[in-house]
N, C-alpha and C positions, 0 to 999 in steps of 0.2 A: 439460604434465604435469597429469593429473587429480588430484582429491582422493581420498585413501583413504576407505574407509567410515567410519573413526573421525573423520577430519577433516570429512567431510560431515555426520555426525551432530552434531558439535560446532558447526559453522556453522549448521545448522538450529536447534539449541537457542539459540544466540546471537541469531539473527534473531527467534525467538519471544519471547525475553526483551526485546529492543528494542521489539517491537510492544506488549507488555504495559506496559512502562515509558512508552512514548510515549502510549498511550491514557489512562494515568492523569493526564497533564498537561492534558488537554482541559477537564475541568470548571473548573479554576482559570482557564485562559485565557478561557473563555466568561464566567465570573463577573466577571472583570476587564475584559471588553469587548474582548479581544484576538482578534477574530473571524478576522482573516487568519492569525494564528499557530495558532489552533484548527483552521482548515481545513487548514493545512499539516500539523499533527500528526495529524489524522484520516486524511488521505491516507497519510502515512508509516507509520502503524500498519498500515493495510491492505497497503501496499507490502511491509513486512517479512514479514507473514504469507504473502502471495502468493509472494514470492520464496523463502521457506522451503519452501512447498508444492512449487513447481516444482523446487527443488534436490533435495528429498527424492525426487521422482519421476524425477530424472535429466535435467531440462530446464534449460538455462542461457540467459539473455539478458543483454545488456550495457547495455541502455538501458531507461528507464521504458516507452517505447512498445513495446519488444520484450517486456517482461514482461507488459504488458497484452495484447498479441497472442497470446503463448503461452498465457496464462491462458484467454483466450477460446477458442482453438483446442482446447486439451487438456482443459479442464474445463467451460466453458460450453456450447460446441457439442455436447459429448458428453453433456450432461445431468447431469454430476456436480455442478455448481453451477448454480443457477437463472439464467435469463436476467436476472431482476430484480437479482440480486446482481452479475452481470457488468456490467450497466448502471450500478449504483451505484458500482462500483470505477472505471469509466471517468469517471463524473460527478465523483467525488472528485478524480481526476487533473486534470480541467478546472477544478474549483474551486480547487485548489492552484495551478495555472498562473495563473489570474486573480488570485488573492490575492498571489502572489509577483511577478508581472511586469506587471500592469495597474494602475498607480497611480490611474487615473481611475475605476475601478469600485469600488463599495462592497460589501464583504462584510458583510452584516447578521447579525442574531442567528441563530445556527444552531439 
């Protein structure tokens, strides 16, 4: 069963609020030297915005990689979003993966 227009609008709004809240955490984390956490929050802020955009346009993905792929196909490859910003989003995903799962790599000053 799909979402009603009202439910979709509410969910998009919630995702945008989460993105805004998440991005406000980053300066504190960097100031305190929590670079892994800052990288995580930076990625998730973008993730929430991208997933809101996709949902608003009627696209649904169930994994992080799926969201990246759909974003690339529907917005980057069509020129709506610059290739540079598409690459940035993918890079943030990789940085978050490194910070969360590769304890041997150092995430330095952002």
